[in-house]
C-alpha positions, -999 to 999 in steps of 0.1 A, spaced: 591 -809 406 580 -796 371 585 -757 364 552 -732 366 545 -708 339 540 -676 367 529 -640 358 537 -613 382 520 -579 377 537 -553 389 580 -549 395 577 -533 430 597 -545 458 572 -582 469 565 -584 427 606 -584 424 612 -607 454 591 -634 441 602 -632 408 638 -638 420 631 -666 445 606 -686 420 630 -681 389 659 -696 412 632 -720 420 638 -730 381 598 -720 375 596 -699 341 585 -662 358 575 -633 338 571 -596 349 544 -574 334 555 -535 350 538 -502 331 564 -481 341 600 -483 321 622 -489 350 613 -516 379 607 -508 417 571 -493 420 576 -469 446 608 -484 456 622 -471 424 648 -443 415 635 -407 404 659 -384 383 656 -345 382 681 -334 357 716 -343 379 698 -353 412 690 -392 423 661 -397 448 637 -427 462 603 -423 452 591 -438 486 607 -460 512 641 -446 528 644 -462 558 657 -497 557 650 -517 588 658 -554 593 684 -558 568 688 -595 579 656 -596 557 668 -585 526 703 -606 533 677 -634 538 653 -634 506 686 -628 484 699 -661 500 671 -679 492 676 -667 455 713 -681 458 731 -649 462 746 -626 489 732 -590 488 765 -577 495 777 -589 463 748 -562 448 747 -534 476 770 -515 495 752 -511 526 762 -486 554 741 -478 585 734 -448 603 749 -439 632 733 -415 645 702 -434 633 680 -400 626 669 -367 644 638 -363 664 633 -325 665 604 -314 687 591 -278 701 624 -271 722 645 -299 721 662 -326 701 673 -367 705 694 -381 686 687 -422 684 713 -444 681 715 -488 686 747 -483 716 727 -487 741 748 -474 770 753 -437 749 716 -441 739 708 -442 779 730 -412 782 716 -394 751 678 -402 768 691 -386 805 704 -358 782 671 -345 768 647 -363 791 668 -364 827 655 -394 845 640 -413 817 672 -433 806 667 -460 830 639 -474 814 654 -482 781 669 -514 796 634 -525 804 623 -517 772 650 -537 751 646 -570 774 603 -569 774 608 -565 735 631 -587 729 608 -611 745 579 -599 725 601 -602 691 613 -639 696 574 -646 702 561 -627 676 583 -628 648 577 -663 638 541 -653 633 551 -630 606 568 -652 587 539 -680 583 503 -672 559 469 -673 574 450 -691 550 426 -702 574 403 -690 606 423 -727 620 458 -714 614 447 -682 640 455 -712 667 488 -728 659 516 -731 682 532 -699 674 502 -676 676 496 -694 712 528 -686 722 525 -650 712 492 -644 722 504 -635 760 528 -606 744 498 -590 722 488 -565 746 456 -569 731 434 -539 743 464 -512 746 476 -488 721 515 -483 714 521 -449 734 508 -470 763 530 -495 760 559 -471 756 547 -459 791 555 -490 808 593 -480 803 589 -438 797 571 -414 819 578 -380 795 556 -377 765 576 -365 737 602 -395 751 570 -418 743 563 -401 708 601 -409 700 595 -443 704 561 -449 688 563 -419 659 580 -455 636 534 -463 637 538 -440 602 552 -468 583 519 -483 593 501 -451 586 490 -449 618 486 -429 650 506 -444 682 471 -436 700 453 -462 675 479 -487 664 480 -520 689 506 -525 711 517 -552 698 534 -529 676 564 -523 702 584 -546 680 592 -516 656 607 -495 676 625 -523 691 637 -541 658 648 -502 651 669 -499 680 681 -532 683 693 -536 646 697 -508 635 686 -483 605 710 -487 571 713 -473 537 721 -487 508 747 -467 484 730 -451 456 697 -446 474 671 -479 481 659 -481 445 695 -499 441 678 -525 458 652 -529 434 678 -529 405 696 -556 421 667 -579 429 656 -570 388 696 -584 380 696 -618 401 660 -624 387 673 -624 349 701 -643 360 679 -669 368 659 -666 337 635 -645 347 618 -620 322 609 -583 325 582 -565 300 589 -527 312 563 -505 302 532 -531 299 498 -528 316 480 -557 326 443 -550 317 430 -577 337 438 -614 352 420 -641 331 396 -664 354 381 -692 344 359 -719 365 375 -699 392 410 -701 385 430 -676 369 451 -693 339 469 -657 327 466 -621 316 452 -602 295 477 -567 285 467 -534 272 473 -541 237 445 -569 240 469 -600 237 470 -629 260 498 -643 278 489 -678 300 502 -687 332 498 -715 360 495 -688 387 494 -649 387 511 -632 420 502 -595 421 518 -567 433 498 -534 422 482 -518 450 455 -537 465 425 -515 463 437 -509 430 436 -545 421 407 -554 435 390 -522 414 406 -531 378 425 -565 375 390 -588 376 364 -588 352 327 -574 374 317 -601 392 346 -621 397 355 -606 433 331 -601 460 349 -604 494 366 -575 481 341 -561 457 344 -518 446 318 -518 480 328 -535 500 365 -518 498 351 -488 506 344 -499 540 378 -510 551 406 -489 567 433 -471 551 464 -452 559 470 -417 557 486 -398 527 517 -381 521 522 -347 503 561 -353 487 589 -327 478 618 -338 462 642 -307 460 675 -307 442 699 -275 462 730 -263 452 740 -261 485 745 -294 510 739 -289 547 756 -308 575 721 -323 589 718 -359 599 706 -384 570 671 -387 586 654 -358 604 615 -359 622 600 -330 629 571 -334 650 536 -309 651 542 -285 680 509 -307 696 516 -337 676 484 -359 687 461 -331 673 481 -333 644 479 -371 641 440 -372 646 432 -345 622 448 -365 599 426 -393 606 397 -374 604 407 -362 572 405 -324 582 431 -299 556 465 -301 556 476 -286 587 500 -255 596 512 -271 625 525 -302 605 550 -335 614 576 -336 586 602 -360 573 633 -349 554 661 -372 544 690 -350 535 707 -388 521 735 -367 503 753 -362 533 760 -399 535 760 -408 500 771 -377 480 770 -395 444 730 -389 442 739 -354 435 766 -327 418 796 -319 439 786 -293 465 749 -300 459 721 -323 476 694 -343 469 668 -335 497 635 -361 506 604 -341 524 572 -363 535 545 -351 554 515 -368 566 484 -359 554 452 -372 547 439 -395 523 419 -389 494 383 -400 511 390 -365 530 372 -352 499 405 -326 501 408 -312 466 446 -307 461 441 -283 431 474 -261 424 465 -234 445 465 -254 472 497 -276 464 517 -248 456 504 -225 490 512 -258 512 544 -271 497 559 -230 508 545 -239 545 566 -268 542 596 -257 532 591 -230 561 588 -251 587 620 -273 578 638 -241 569 627 -230 607 635 -265 624 666 -273 612 698 -254 595 684 -255 563 676 -218 568 682 -203 536 666 -238 519 640 -218 495 669 -193 476 688 -232 467 662 -250 453 674 -252 414 651 -287 408 615 -300 424 588 -321 422 559 -324 443 534 -353 450 505 -349 462 472 -375 473 459 -367 438 492 -375 427 496 -409 442 463 -418 432 466 -410 393 504 -413 391 510 -444 411 472 -463 410 476 -462 447 439 -465 459 428 -436 482 461 -419 478 470 -439 505 509 -444 506 509 -472 533 481 -493 520 450 -512 541 451 -500 578 467 -520 604 440 -527 631 433 -557 649 405 -562 622 429 -561 595 456 -584 602 468 -618 602 435 -638 589 417 -606 586 439 -591 558 440 -600 524 457 -638 524 485 -644 503 469 -675 487 445 -651 473 409 -662 489 387 -652 459 404 -664 431 426 -699 428 456 -694 412 463 -660 426 491 -651 453 493 -617 468 530 -600 478 534 -564 490 516 -538 518 479 -551 510 481 -582 519 498 -600 552 526 -594 573 518 -553 558 533 -526 544 567 -517 554 598 -528 533 611 -557 553 575 -573 557 566 -566 520 598 -591 514 583 -615 536 549 -616 518 568 -622 485 590 -651 504 553 -662 523 539 -664 486 566 -684 466 568 -711 494 529 -712 484 535 -721 451 558 -742 454 539 -762 480 513 -763 455 
């Protein structure tokens, strides 16, 4: 087929995946990124000699990453040094800790060590959730551009496995009786920005894919994936214009035909791929009156994920703590419900800590470490004002919480570099609508056909990639969104 001119707005993981696939297929690809580096929230952040990932730190379903590199005619392992993590992470409750592993025999013993008598449920979990995954995964690889697509053969085969009317926490009750053990297999709903008591039961596949396929780390940080994708795209002829903001998409007679840049210049295109945050894109990338289904007023009616309070700390000390640490609030459900209803930041908080230097010492000088800390909090719809005073106060509480629940007792005295990101920062510096870190919520009414379509339903010639379209947020599903959109462009 003849080559198309394709403009991609945003060099996040979705835009980069689309760029390298489409460029490899012979299309003339130009990527516009307003930041001076690629990656979006999957980019690197450098504080002095310390290196951090801005956003994603869990790499799961790595086979999808390898598949999209293959679609681009390359092997991911030629560009990335991928290391499996075992144990996958440490989970810390009020008075006990669990170290999950993909080794089923060891995991069963680990469950019985911490939650006596519950290990027997692990085999049942693997059998049932493997069957659910086998039925549901093909559905995640397909577009849902029409209501008829909801009645495809893969969807009809998957329907009995969707656990309609049940939440993720209830589904895990089929395998484990202990409340904290069920939480150990449902906290992954945070990848969707949801509570396990609200997350649809069908998402039992998320803990399954972790325990079946493991969690990996890319040496140098997950941001290296973005750099590798950009390199592959350039090898196939794609052009990157970094530090270049797109003002809006040019639409004529209902079809996109290019973009207007911030300096007023225009670039013609046959198709436009939008990798910007969905809500932000709907508010800013189209002239008034073009967008109706997702107009600014209607965007407010949608459900969105929580936000996150972030600390990036350069330390002059290395701690013997696991790569990934999850510290649960003492009353985890109350903490999650407080966030969902927009309550102020809680003292009884859940905290995720990535101590990546223990695996990847090159992220910091010798004898030092780069610590990444994430706390789920309400998005800006809550009305919480993250003033310098509140930010400083909460920063101290988070550090105290980490010190009290890990072996990092003296962490406060070893901080030599730091950066804080609040929900307000996500809005102002990263253009996230409502500061919702995980984008649109993943309720049943905002999934599949009911999520913004990969081939955008409002403007012809516009394709969506990223967490705001199907299949949803998280690196593996974002890669899938780009593959789906690239295939739709090819099909045109």
